[in-house]
Every structure is written in structure tokens, then in C-alpha cells.
C-alpha positions in Angstrom: 2.2 0.2 -5.7 1.4 -2.9 -7.8 -2.4 -3.2 -7.2 -4.2 -1.4 -10.0 -7.8 -1.4 -8.6 -8.5 -1.6 -4.9 -11.3 -0.7 -2.5 -9.4 -0.8 0.8 -6.0 0.4 1.8 -4.4 -0.9 5.1 -1.3 0.6 6.5 0.6 -1.1 9.3 2.7 1.0 11.7 5.6 -1.3 12.5 8.4 -0.5 15.0 10.4 -3.4 16.4 7.6 -5.9 15.8 9.6 -8.9 14.7 7.7 -11.1 17.1 4.2 -10.1 16.0 4.2 -8.9 12.5 3.8 -12.2 10.7 0.8 -13.2 12.9 -0.8 -9.8 12.3 -0.5 -10.0 8.5 -1.6 -13.6 8.5 -4.9 -12.7 10.2 -6.1 -10.4 7.4 -9.0 -12.3 5.8 -8.7 -13.4 2.2 -11.9 -11.7 1.3 -10.5 -8.4 2.5 -7.1 -9.0 1.0 -8.7 -9.6 -2.4 -9.9 -6.0 -2.4 -7.0 -4.4 -0.5 -3.5 -3.2 -0.7 -1.4 -3.5 2.5 1.5 -1.2 3.3 3.8 -2.1 6.2 5.6 1.1 7.4 8.7 0.3 9.3 9.6 3.3 11.5 13.3 2.7 11.6 13.2 -0.6 13.5 16.4 -1.9 15.1 15.3 -5.6 15.3 14.3 -8.1 12.7 11.1 -6.5 11.5 12.2 -6.4 7.9 13.2 -10.1 8.1 9.8 -10.9 9.6 8.1 -9.3 6.6 10.2 -11.3 4.2 9.4 -14.4 6.1 5.7 -13.6 5.8 6.0 -13.0 2.1 7.8 -16.3 1.4 5.8 -18.6 3.6 3.3 -17.0 6.0 1.5 -15.3 3.1 0.1 -18.6 1.9 -1.8 -18.9 5.2 -3.3 -15.5 4.9 -4.5 -15.9 1.3 -6.0 -19.4 1.7 -7.0 -19.8 -1.9 -4.6 -17.4 -3.8 -1.1 -18.5 -4.8 1.9 -16.8 -3.3 2.9 -15.0 -6.5 -0.5 -13.3 -6.8 -0.7 -12.5 -3.1 2.6 -10.6 -3.2 1.0 -7.9 -5.3 -1.2 -7.0 -2.3 1.7 -6.2 0.1 4.3 -3.6 0.2 7.1 -2.6 2.6 8.4 0.8 3.3 11.1 1.8 5.9 12.0 5.1 7.4 15.8 5.0 7.8 15.5 6.9 11.1 12.7 6.6 13.7 10.3 9.4 12.7 7.5 8.9 15.2 4.0 7.6 15.1 2.6 10.7 13.6 4.9 10.6 10.6 4.0 6.9 10.0 0.2 7.7 10.1 0.6 10.7 7.8 2.6 8.5 5.4 0.0 5.8 5.5 -2.9 8.2 5.0 -1.2 9.9 2.1 -0.4 6.6 0.4 -4.0 5.5 1.0 -5.4 8.5 -0.7 -2.9 8.2 -3.6 -4.1 4.6 -4.1 -7.6 5.7 -4.9 -9.1 3.3 -2.3 -12.5 4.3 -0.8 -11.4 3.4 2.8 -8.1 3.6 4.6 -7.4 1.5 7.8 -4.7 1.7 10.4 -3.7 -1.7 11.7 -0.8 -1.7 14.3 1.9 -4.3 13.8 2.3 -5.1 17.5 -0.8 -7.4 17.6 -2.9 -5.3 20.0 -5.6 -4.8 17.4 -7.7 -7.4 15.6 -6.7 -7.8 11.9 -9.4 -10.4 11.6 -12.1 -7.7 12.1 -11.1 -5.5 9.2 -13.8 -7.1 7.0 -16.4 -6.2 9.6 -15.2 -2.7 9.8 -15.0 -2.1 6.1 -18.5 -3.5 5.7 -19.8 -1.2 8.4 -18.2 1.8 6.6 -19.8 0.8 3.4 -23.3 -0.1 4.7 -23.7 2.8 7.0 -22.0 5.5 4.9 -19.5 6.3 7.6 -16.4 8.5 7.5 -14.6 7.4 10.6 -15.0 4.1 12.5 -13.0 3.4 15.6 -12.5 0.1 17.4 -13.5 0.4 21.1 -12.0 -1.8 23.8 -14.4 -0.4 26.3 -17.7 -0.8 24.5 -18.3 -4.0 26.4 -18.0 -3.6 30.1 -15.0 -5.4 31.6 -13.4 -6.4 28.3 -10.4 -4.2 28.7 -9.6 -5.7 32.1 -10.1 -9.2 30.9 -7.8 -8.5 27.9 -5.0 -7.4 30.2 -5.0 -3.7 29.8 -2.9 -2.2 32.7 -4.9 -0.5 35.4 -3.3 2.9 34.9 -4.3 2.8 31.2 -7.9 1.9 32.0 -8.2 4.7 34.6 -6.4 7.3 32.5 -8.2 6.4 29.3 -11.6 6.5 31.1 -10.8 9.9 32.6 -9.6 11.4 29.3 -12.5 9.9 27.3 -15.1 11.2 29.7 -13.5 14.7 29.5 -13.4 14.6 25.7 -17.0 13.5 25.5 -17.9 16.8 27.2 -16.5 18.8 24.3 -17.1 16.6 21.3 -20.3 16.2 19.3 -20.1 12.4 19.0 -19.8 10.5 22.2 -17.4 7.5 22.1 -16.3 4.9 24.7 -12.6 4.6 23.7 -11.1 7.7 22.0 -7.6 6.3 22.4 -7.8 3.2 20.3 -5.5 3.2 17.3 -7.7 0.8 15.3 -9.4 3.3 12.9 -10.9 3.2 9.4 -11.3 6.4 7.5 -13.2 7.3 4.3 -11.2 8.9 1.6 -14.0 11.4 1.4 -13.0 12.7 4.8 -9.3 12.4 4.3 -9.4 14.6 1.2 -10.5 17.5 3.4 -7.5 17.2 5.8 -4.2 18.9 5.5 -2.0 16.0 6.6 1.1 18.2 6.8 -0.5 20.2 9.7 -1.2 17.1 11.8 0.7 16.2 14.9 4.0 14.2 14.7 3.1 12.3 17.9 0.6 9.7 19.2 -2.2 12.3 19.5 -2.6 12.4 15.7 -5.5 9.9 16.0 -7.4 12.2 18.3 -6.6 15.1 16.0 -8.2 13.3 13.1 -11.3 12.4 15.2 -11.5 16.0 16.4 -11.4 17.3 12.8 -14.1 14.8 11.7 -16.3 15.7 14.6 -15.9 19.5 14.1 -16.8 19.1 10.4 -19.7 16.9 11.2 -18.5 13.8 9.3 -20.2 10.5 10.2 -18.4 8.9 13.1 -19.1 5.6 14.9 -17.4 2.8 16.8 -17.5 -1.0 17.0 -16.3 -3.2 19.9 -13.0 -4.9 19.5 -11.2 -7.3 21.9 -8.4 -6.0 24.2 -5.0 -7.7 23.8 -2.1 -6.9 26.0 0.8 -9.4 26.4 3.3 -7.4 28.4 4.7 -5.6 25.3 6.7 -2.4 25.7 4.8 0.7 24.8 6.6 3.6 23.1 3.9 6.0 24.4 4.8 8.6 27.1 1.6 8.7 29.0 2.3 12.1 30.7 3.1 14.0 27.5 0.3 12.2 25.6 -2.2 13.2 28.3 -1.1 16.8 28.1 -1.5 16.7 24.3 -5.0 15.3 24.7 -6.0 18.0 27.1 -4.7 20.6 24.6 -7.0 19.0 22.0 -10.0 19.2 24.4 -9.2 22.9 25.2 -9.0 23.8 21.5 -12.3 22.0 20.8 -14.1 23.7 23.7 -12.9 27.3 23.3 -11.8 27.8 19.6 
């Protein structure tokens, strides 16, 4: 890692995102980037994700930095690739571990498929700092009707609402969208977590929220826009739902 002193660490799960990666990275505000290190974690992509990153570094980066020259900007970005597809949980654990190692106060997960708003990172980091939070999740359901207007499929809206309502019965902090992957963590919280024991699947986000909730860390949410453009999801909704129910069961009875 080439940045010597940073406040924010952003890791970007990237699997077959050649069409969206440049736009996602380009939307990171210059004021955030000046204080951040961004690690793109390619989970064994079979498309041109690596080439998209190189394209961003050679040309698109200038748009993201606005005032910085391209040579200086390159020190804020890094690319890592798993040779084999290792799963979302492995990517998140890698990102969190690197974030902790960087010494940053806050670590954010920003998906490379464009579903989550890179341009809101500044707002989220500011909220973490100003409100002394440990976990801040972006909610697509905080504003009624936003998920539908943003193109979220009906089955996801219904399934997410059902699971969130069930989870809110067992968790201390009530949230409106427990299945959003746009999350910022404090290093203070992450230092208490044994990353090696976390799930290797998509329910790792909920696991982290559950741990933070059980240990009474400060948790909150902010609204984010919903963005669906017909992209293919790698999430198996049935197995994911079962994993969520297992988390709820553990939280209620153990």
C-alpha cells in the first residue's frame, strides 16, 4: 500500500464488473479520495475487469480527482485479484483486514457493480465522524417507494421486507434495510472481530451487524438511492434466506 497516512479505507468487491467499474471509481469524490485509499478486490473475474481498472488508472482517474494530477492519484488506488473465485465473504474479509492494516479510522465497502452510490461516501464518513458511530448502513427502504422507483425486483422487495421485519424482532437496533451491502465500519469495532470466523458467503454483512448489535456498538443508517439495471446477481436467494434465518435464530436463543 502506497498511501502513508489515511483516514478512510474503501474496498471494492469486483466480480465480472468490466461495464461498471470505471463509473463507480470515477464517482468517488476528490475530497474523500484525498483522505482515502481504495482497494479493488477482483474475485477471479473472467471478463475484462482488470482491463477496466487499468483504463480508469490511465484516463478515468483524472475525472475522479478533478484537481490532482494522474501520477499523484495513482497512489490512492490499488488492485488485488484472487486467482480463483473465492466468494463474497472472502472478499469482505480481505477488505476488512487490509482496512485495519492500513490504520484508517473507517473502512467502507463499495460494490463494483454500480448498485451503491460512491458519491455518498463523503456523507457517510462525515456521519461516522460527527456521530461517533461504529457501523453505518445505507438503506434503500428508508424513503417509502424508493426501492420500487429504483427498479428493485418485486421478489427482492418482498423478501427483504419480510426478513428485515423478522430480524428487527431479535436485534436491539431497528433498521429498514438489513440487506444492503453499502456499509461503513469503524476500526474500533473491527478490531474486536475475529475475521477468520466470519461467513464465506453473502450473509457476512448481517453477521457483522449482528456482532455489532450484540456488543452494543453504535449502529445507524442513512438513505441511499436504489439502482437496478437488469444486472445478473450472484446471490442465491434461497440459501441466503436460510442463512439469514439462522442468524436470527442464534441472536434470539443464544
